[in-house]
C-alpha positions as a Python dict, from the first residue, in 0.01 Angstrom:
ca = {
    (1, 'X'): (0, 0, 0),
    (2, 'X'): (126, -274, 154),
    (3, 'X'): (150, -284, 555),
    (4, 'X'): (530, -414, 505),
    (5, 'X'): (605, -32, 271),
    (6, 'X'): (446, 150, 550),
    (7, 'X'): (612, 1, 887),
    (8, 'X'): (928, -100, 758),
    (9, 'X'): (965, -255, 1118),
    (10, 'X'): (735, -483, 1066),
    (11, 'X'): (940, -732, 867),
    (12, 'X'): (1164, -740, 1129),
    (13, 'X'): (894, -872, 1386),
    (14, 'X'): (922, -583, 1581),
    (15, 'X'): (601, -403, 1712),
    (16, 'X'): (553, -58, 1564),
    (17, 'X'): (442, 72, 1938),
    (18, 'X'): (849, -15, 2055),
    (19, 'X'): (1011, 141, 1794),
    (20, 'X'): (1116, 563, 1868),
    (21, 'X'): (1321, 775, 1673),
    (22, 'X'): (1666, 931, 1823),
    (23, 'X'): (1705, 1302, 1850),
    (24, 'X'): (2049, 1407, 1867),
    (25, 'X'): (2153, 1799, 1914),
    (26, 'X'): (2326, 1985, 1598),
    (27, 'X'): (2563, 2168, 1773),
    (28, 'X'): (2649, 1881, 1983),
    (29, 'X'): (2712, 1684, 1663),
    (30, 'X'): (2920, 1983, 1525),
    (31, 'X'): (3133, 1994, 1765),
    (32, 'X'): (3176, 1616, 1774),
    (33, 'X'): (3231, 1619, 1401),
    (34, 'X'): (3484, 1904, 1516),
    (35, 'X'): (3681, 1711, 1719),
    (36, 'X'): (3720, 1390, 1522),
    (37, 'X'): (3830, 1562, 1231),
    (38, 'X'): (4126, 1748, 1390),
    (39, 'X'): (4257, 1383, 1512),
    (40, 'X'): (4525, 1240, 1346),
    (41, 'X'): (4298, 911, 1283),
    (42, 'X'): (4124, 1082, 1045),
    (43, 'X'): (4407, 1223, 837),
    (44, 'X'): (4490, 806, 853),
    (45, 'X'): (4137, 693, 713),
    (46, 'X'): (4135, 988, 455),
    (47, 'X'): (4494, 840, 334),
    (48, 'X'): (4377, 478, 367),
    (49, 'X'): (4068, 535, 115),
    (50, 'X'): (4308, 679, -148),
    (51, 'X'): (4512, 390, -100),
    (52, 'X'): (4207, 162, -108),
    (53, 'X'): (4062, 386, -413),
    (54, 'X'): (4427, 278, -600),
    (55, 'X'): (4389, -137, -538),
    (56, 'X'): (4058, -128, -717),
    (57, 'X'): (4117, 146, -1008),
    (58, 'X'): (4140, -34, -1303),
    (59, 'X'): (4458, -79, -1459),
    (60, 'X'): (4556, 141, -1731),
    (61, 'X'): (4633, -63, -2102),
    (62, 'X'): (4921, 19, -2319),
    (63, 'X'): (4930, 152, -2624),
    (64, 'X'): (5058, -79, -2898),
    (65, 'X'): (5289, 23, -3100),
    (66, 'X'): (5277, -27, -3483),
}
């Protein structure tokens, strides 16, 4: 394998010893997700997504009468 495939940061010019992983607590993340889903803003995002999908949906062709 090439060095770029082994270390994705090597292509960015960042030394590999400066990159560190971040760990999050699963219970904390789930609690935050529960609060976000209960918020009214989340419901608006879902609504906006359905409206956006309608904009990009292919228009239906009308059948020609013979």
